[in-house]
C-alpha positions as CSV (number, residue, x, y, z in Angstrom):
1,M,38.8,58.1,-31.2
2,N,42.5,58.4,-31.9
3,K,45.0,60.2,-29.8
4,S,45.2,63.4,-32.1
5,E,41.4,63.7,-32.0
6,Q,41.2,63.0,-28.1
7,L,43.9,65.7,-27.6
8,Y,42.2,68.1,-29.8
9,C,39.0,67.8,-27.8
10,D,40.6,68.0,-24.5
11,L,42.7,71.1,-25.4
12,K,39.6,72.8,-26.8
13,E,37.8,72.3,-23.5
14,Q,40.6,73.8,-21.6
15,L,40.8,76.8,-24.2
16,V,37.1,77.7,-23.5
17,S,38.0,78.5,-19.8
18,C,41.0,80.8,-20.7
19,E,40.9,84.5,-21.1
20,P,41.3,86.0,-24.5
21,G,44.9,87.2,-24.8
22,S,46.5,85.0,-22.4
23,S,49.2,82.6,-23.3
24,F,48.3,78.9,-23.6
25,L,50.4,75.8,-23.0
26,T,53.6,75.2,-24.7
27,V,54.1,72.2,-27.0
28,R,56.5,70.7,-24.3
29,S,54.2,71.0,-21.5
30,I,51.3,69.4,-23.4
31,M,53.5,66.6,-24.5
32,D,54.5,66.0,-20.8
33,D,50.9,66.5,-19.4
34,F,49.1,64.3,-21.9
35,A,52.0,61.8,-22.6
36,V,51.7,62.1,-26.4
37,S,54.3,62.9,-29.2
38,Q,55.1,66.1,-30.7
39,A,53.6,65.1,-33.9
40,T,50.2,64.5,-32.2
41,V,50.5,67.9,-30.4
42,S,51.3,69.7,-33.6
43,S,48.3,68.1,-35.3
44,A,46.0,69.2,-32.5
45,I,47.4,72.7,-32.3
46,Q,47.1,73.2,-36.1
47,R,43.4,72.4,-36.0
48,L,42.9,74.8,-33.1
49,T,44.7,77.5,-34.9
50,E,42.8,77.0,-38.0
51,E,39.7,77.4,-36.2
52,G,40.7,80.7,-35.0
53,L,41.0,79.6,-31.3
54,L,44.7,80.1,-31.0
55,R,47.3,82.3,-32.9
56,R,51.1,82.3,-32.6
57,N,52.7,84.9,-30.7
58,G,56.3,84.6,-31.4
59,R,58.1,81.5,-32.1
60,R,57.0,79.2,-29.3
61,C,54.3,81.0,-27.5
62,M,50.5,80.4,-28.4
63,E,47.8,83.1,-27.4
64,V,44.2,82.5,-26.8
65,T,41.9,84.5,-29.1
66,E,38.4,86.0,-28.5
67,A,36.8,83.1,-30.4
68,V,36.8,81.2,-27.3
69,L,34.0,83.5,-25.9
70,R,31.6,81.9,-28.3
71,Y,31.8,78.7,-26.4
72,R,30.9,80.2,-22.9
73,Q,27.5,79.7,-21.4
74,G,25.0,82.4,-22.5
75,A,27.0,83.2,-25.6
76,K,25.1,84.2,-28.8
77,P,24.6,81.6,-31.6
78,V,27.0,81.8,-34.4
79,Y,25.3,81.6,-37.8
80,C,27.2,81.1,-40.9
81,L,26.1,82.6,-44.3
82,A,27.5,80.6,-47.3
83,V,27.5,82.6,-50.7
84,P,28.9,81.5,-53.8
85,R,32.0,83.1,-54.9
86,W,30.9,85.2,-57.5
87,P,31.0,89.2,-58.1
88,S,27.3,90.0,-57.4
89,E,25.6,93.1,-56.0
90,Y,22.8,90.9,-54.9
91,Y,25.0,88.5,-52.8
92,N,26.6,91.6,-51.3
93,M,23.3,93.1,-50.4
94,I,22.2,89.7,-48.7
95,E,25.4,89.9,-46.7
96,Q,24.7,93.4,-45.5
97,C,21.1,92.4,-44.7
98,F,22.3,89.6,-42.3
99,M,24.9,91.8,-40.8
100,A,22.4,94.6,-40.1
101,Q,20.2,92.4,-37.9
102,T,23.0,90.7,-35.8
103,E,22.0,92.9,-32.6
104,Q,18.2,92.9,-33.1
105,L,18.0,89.1,-33.6
106,G,20.8,88.2,-31.3
107,Y,23.4,86.3,-33.2
108,E,26.9,86.5,-34.5
109,L,27.6,86.2,-38.2
110,E,30.4,84.4,-40.2
111,V,30.5,84.7,-43.9
112,V,32.1,82.0,-46.2
113,R,32.2,82.0,-49.9
114,Y,32.3,78.7,-51.7
115,D,33.1,77.7,-55.3
116,W,30.0,78.7,-57.4
117,R,30.4,75.5,-59.5
118,E,29.5,73.6,-56.5
119,R,25.6,73.6,-55.6
120,V,26.2,73.9,-52.0
121,P,29.1,74.1,-49.6
122,H,30.3,70.6,-48.5
123,E,32.5,71.5,-45.5
124,L,33.0,74.5,-43.1
125,K,36.5,75.2,-41.6
126,L,35.1,77.4,-38.8
127,A,35.6,77.1,-35.1
128,K,32.0,77.2,-34.2
129,V,28.7,77.2,-36.2
130,D,25.2,76.9,-34.6
131,G,23.4,77.2,-38.0
132,L,23.9,77.7,-41.6
133,V,22.2,79.8,-44.3
134,I,23.1,78.8,-47.9
135,V,22.6,80.9,-50.8
136,S,22.5,78.8,-54.0
137,S,21.4,79.4,-57.6
138,A,21.9,75.9,-58.7
139,T,19.6,72.8,-58.7
140,I,19.9,71.0,-55.4
141,T,19.9,67.3,-55.5
142,G,19.1,64.6,-52.8
143,K,22.9,64.0,-52.7
144,D,23.3,67.7,-51.7
145,V,20.8,67.2,-49.0
146,S,22.6,64.3,-47.6
147,D,26.0,66.2,-47.7
148,M,24.5,69.2,-45.8
149,D,22.8,66.7,-43.3
150,A,26.3,65.4,-42.6
151,L,27.5,68.7,-41.5
152,G,25.5,68.1,-38.2
153,I,24.0,71.7,-38.0
154,P,20.7,73.2,-38.8
155,Y,20.5,74.8,-42.2
156,V,18.3,77.0,-44.3
157,I,18.3,77.4,-48.3
158,F,17.9,81.1,-48.8
159,G,16.2,82.4,-51.9
160,R,14.9,79.2,-53.1
161,F,11.4,77.6,-52.9
162,L,12.2,73.8,-52.4
163,P,8.9,72.2,-51.1
164,G,10.0,68.6,-52.5
165,L,13.2,68.4,-50.3
166,A,13.4,67.7,-46.6
167,L,14.9,71.0,-45.6
168,H,14.1,74.5,-44.7
169,S,13.7,77.1,-47.4
170,V,12.9,80.8,-47.4
171,S,12.2,82.6,-50.7
172,N,10.5,85.3,-52.6
173,D,7.2,84.1,-54.4
174,E,8.8,84.5,-58.0
175,E,5.5,83.6,-60.0
176,Y,3.7,86.2,-58.0
177,T,6.6,88.7,-58.8
178,G,6.3,88.0,-62.5
179,A,2.5,88.4,-62.5
180,L,2.9,91.6,-60.5
181,A,5.1,93.1,-63.1
182,A,2.8,92.1,-66.0
183,H,-0.2,93.6,-64.1
184,H,1.4,97.0,-63.5
185,L,2.4,97.2,-67.3
186,F,-1.2,96.1,-68.3
187,E,-2.7,98.8,-66.1
188,L,-0.5,101.4,-67.9
189,G,-2.0,100.3,-71.3
190,H,0.9,98.2,-72.5
191,R,-0.3,95.1,-74.6
192,K,3.0,94.2,-76.3
193,L,5.5,93.2,-73.7
194,A,9.0,91.6,-73.4
195,V,10.9,89.8,-70.7
196,L,14.7,89.9,-70.6
197,H,16.7,87.0,-69.5
198,S,20.2,88.8,-68.7
199,E,21.7,86.3,-66.3
200,P,22.4,82.5,-66.3
201,E,18.8,80.7,-66.1
202,D,17.8,79.5,-62.8
203,E,14.7,78.3,-61.0
204,G,13.7,81.9,-60.1
205,M,14.1,83.2,-63.4
206,I,11.9,80.4,-64.9
207,A,9.2,81.0,-62.1
208,R,9.2,84.8,-62.8
209,T,8.9,84.3,-66.6
210,K,6.1,81.9,-66.0
211,G,4.1,84.3,-63.8
212,F,4.6,87.1,-66.3
213,R,3.5,85.2,-69.2
214,Q,0.5,83.7,-67.4
215,F,-0.8,87.1,-66.7
216,A,-0.1,88.5,-70.0
217,E,-1.9,85.6,-71.8
218,L,-4.9,85.9,-69.7
219,H,-5.3,89.4,-70.6
220,S,-4.4,89.0,-74.4
221,C,-1.0,90.6,-74.2
222,S,1.8,89.5,-76.4
223,V,5.2,88.7,-74.7
224,E,8.5,88.4,-76.5
225,V,11.3,86.5,-74.4
226,I,14.6,88.1,-75.0
227,E,17.7,85.5,-74.3
228,C,21.0,87.2,-73.9
229,G,22.7,83.9,-73.6
230,V,24.6,84.7,-70.4
231,Q,26.3,81.6,-69.0
232,N,27.7,80.8,-65.6
233,G,31.1,82.5,-65.1
234,E,30.4,85.3,-67.7
235,D,30.2,89.1,-67.0
236,A,26.2,89.4,-67.1
237,V,26.3,93.1,-67.4
238,K,28.8,93.5,-70.2
239,K,27.3,90.6,-72.3
240,S,23.7,91.6,-71.9
241,Y,24.7,95.1,-72.9
242,L,26.4,94.1,-76.0
243,F,23.6,91.7,-76.9
244,L,20.8,94.4,-76.5
245,K,22.8,97.1,-78.4
246,N,22.9,94.7,-81.3
247,F,19.3,93.6,-80.7
248,F,18.0,97.2,-80.9
249,Q,20.0,98.2,-83.8
250,K,19.3,95.3,-86.0
251,S,15.6,94.0,-84.9
252,E,12.3,95.4,-85.8
253,W,10.9,95.2,-82.3
254,Q,7.4,96.1,-81.5
255,F,7.1,95.8,-77.6
256,T,6.5,98.8,-75.6
257,A,7.4,97.6,-72.2
258,M,10.1,95.3,-70.7
259,F,10.5,93.1,-67.5
260,V,14.1,92.8,-66.7
261,L,14.4,89.8,-64.4
262,S,17.5,91.1,-62.4
263,D,18.2,94.5,-61.1
264,S,22.0,94.0,-61.5
265,T,21.7,94.1,-65.3
266,A,19.1,96.8,-65.5
267,F,22.1,99.2,-66.3
268,S,22.7,97.1,-69.5
269,V,19.1,98.1,-70.6
270,Y,19.5,101.8,-69.9
271,Q,23.0,101.9,-71.6
272,A,21.9,100.2,-74.8
273,C,18.8,102.3,-75.0
274,Y,20.8,105.4,-74.5
275,E,23.3,104.6,-77.2
276,C,20.4,103.5,-79.7
277,G,18.3,106.7,-79.1
278,I,15.5,104.8,-77.2
279,S,13.8,107.0,-74.6
280,I,12.8,105.4,-71.3
281,P,10.0,105.5,-70.4
282,D,8.5,107.4,-73.5
283,R,9.4,104.6,-76.0
284,L,10.1,101.7,-73.7
285,S,8.9,101.4,-70.2
286,V,11.2,99.2,-68.0
287,V,10.3,97.4,-64.8
288,S,13.0,95.3,-62.9
289,C,13.1,92.5,-60.3
290,G,15.0,93.4,-57.2
291,E,15.4,96.1,-54.8
292,A,19.2,97.2,-55.1
293,W,19.8,100.5,-53.0
294,N,20.7,102.6,-56.2
295,L,17.6,101.9,-58.3
296,A,16.1,105.3,-57.2
297,Y,19.1,107.1,-58.3
298,R,19.1,105.9,-62.0
299,A,18.2,108.4,-64.6
300,P,15.1,107.8,-64.9
301,A,14.6,106.1,-61.5
302,L,13.9,102.4,-62.1
303,T,10.4,101.0,-61.3
304,S,11.0,97.7,-59.5
305,I,9.4,94.7,-57.8
306,G,11.3,93.8,-54.7
307,I,10.9,92.1,-51.4
308,D,12.3,93.5,-48.0
309,H,15.1,91.1,-47.5
310,S,15.1,91.8,-43.8
311,R,11.9,89.7,-43.7
312,L,13.6,86.8,-45.5
313,V,16.4,87.2,-42.9
314,K,14.1,87.1,-39.9
315,E,12.4,84.0,-41.4
316,S,15.8,82.2,-41.7
317,I,17.0,82.9,-38.2
318,R,13.6,81.8,-37.0
319,L,13.9,78.5,-38.7
320,L,17.4,78.0,-37.4
321,K,16.5,78.7,-33.8
322,Q,13.4,76.5,-33.6
323,R,15.3,73.0,-34.2
324,N,12.3,71.0,-34.7
325,S,13.7,67.6,-35.9
326,G,11.8,66.4,-39.0
327,Q,9.5,69.2,-39.4
328,F,10.5,71.4,-42.4
329,E,9.0,74.8,-43.5
330,H,9.2,76.3,-47.0
331,V,8.5,80.0,-46.5
332,Q,7.4,82.3,-49.3
333,L,6.9,86.0,-49.1
334,K,5.2,88.3,-51.4
335,A,7.2,91.1,-53.3
336,E,5.9,94.7,-53.4
337,L,5.8,97.1,-56.4
338,T,7.7,100.3,-56.1
339,V,6.5,102.7,-58.9
340,R,9.2,105.2,-60.1
341,A,9.8,107.1,-63.3
342,S,11.0,104.3,-65.8
343,T,7.4,103.1,-66.4
344,T,4.6,105.4,-67.8
345,R,1.2,105.1,-69.7
346,W,1.2,103.8,-73.2
347,C,-1.1,105.9,-75.5
348,L,-2.1,104.4,-78.9
């Protein structure tokens, strides 16, 4: 350990015993007490400031922050939620679910947003992290697992079923979700179905489509897969709306019901249908995957298949707390159907 690293550790140990709001040692006093250079002190102070343990109060005075309380005996664990930097109602909903359960489950929450082009975050510039929950839509490789292991903290992959990797994962049973959507439409008499791919393809989308098609084929229903061609980095709502509007105007489509794989783009279907004179649900029944708060306030209210994400949050926190080295769990929960006004019985 070099001098800068040793000084950083020594100062951090002192900080933990200080009261928030109190003044910390000056650069000169640290130089004298530890017999180190100003450059060494500046490097250590910069790290402590970046971690949020110290803040400047005037030109020379450093003030202790409340972050030091996280290191006291009996302090709540600090868990970090890492979310791709991407405009998404789904990501915002996940953040709200984790925030809502901080008191009940006894933890503090930090949220970081990482480059969506990365599969997972590869570094965390936080003062204290006791566990990490990673939301990722990309394919995770063995190298990613090694990089996450190198962070040295427990972690869980949220929203992905990854039984082939040595890590914890919690997710919705996506194939079951697709089969449940097809079952609902089949029970209403629909035999000509469609599934809409309105966001960049990922493992969840593939699994939902698989479950939907398998149930449909077993019950002699036809399925048309509609690809909107949305790529990473594009506005999924706008592009899927423009695609669907053109599709409805120029195609001789025959299906009577549609499964939308993402509730965030369900508005695209509604708007395109409205502008093309297609009545929901009389001409086209629509069921969506997801449980955004505003689905019940659409016109008509949107039938959806979603999971109570508070259950996924609880499972994630449970896995972070158990710390069983070498024992990994891959938790899958079943979604539930909420029938609203966007689906109706089809009469030939």
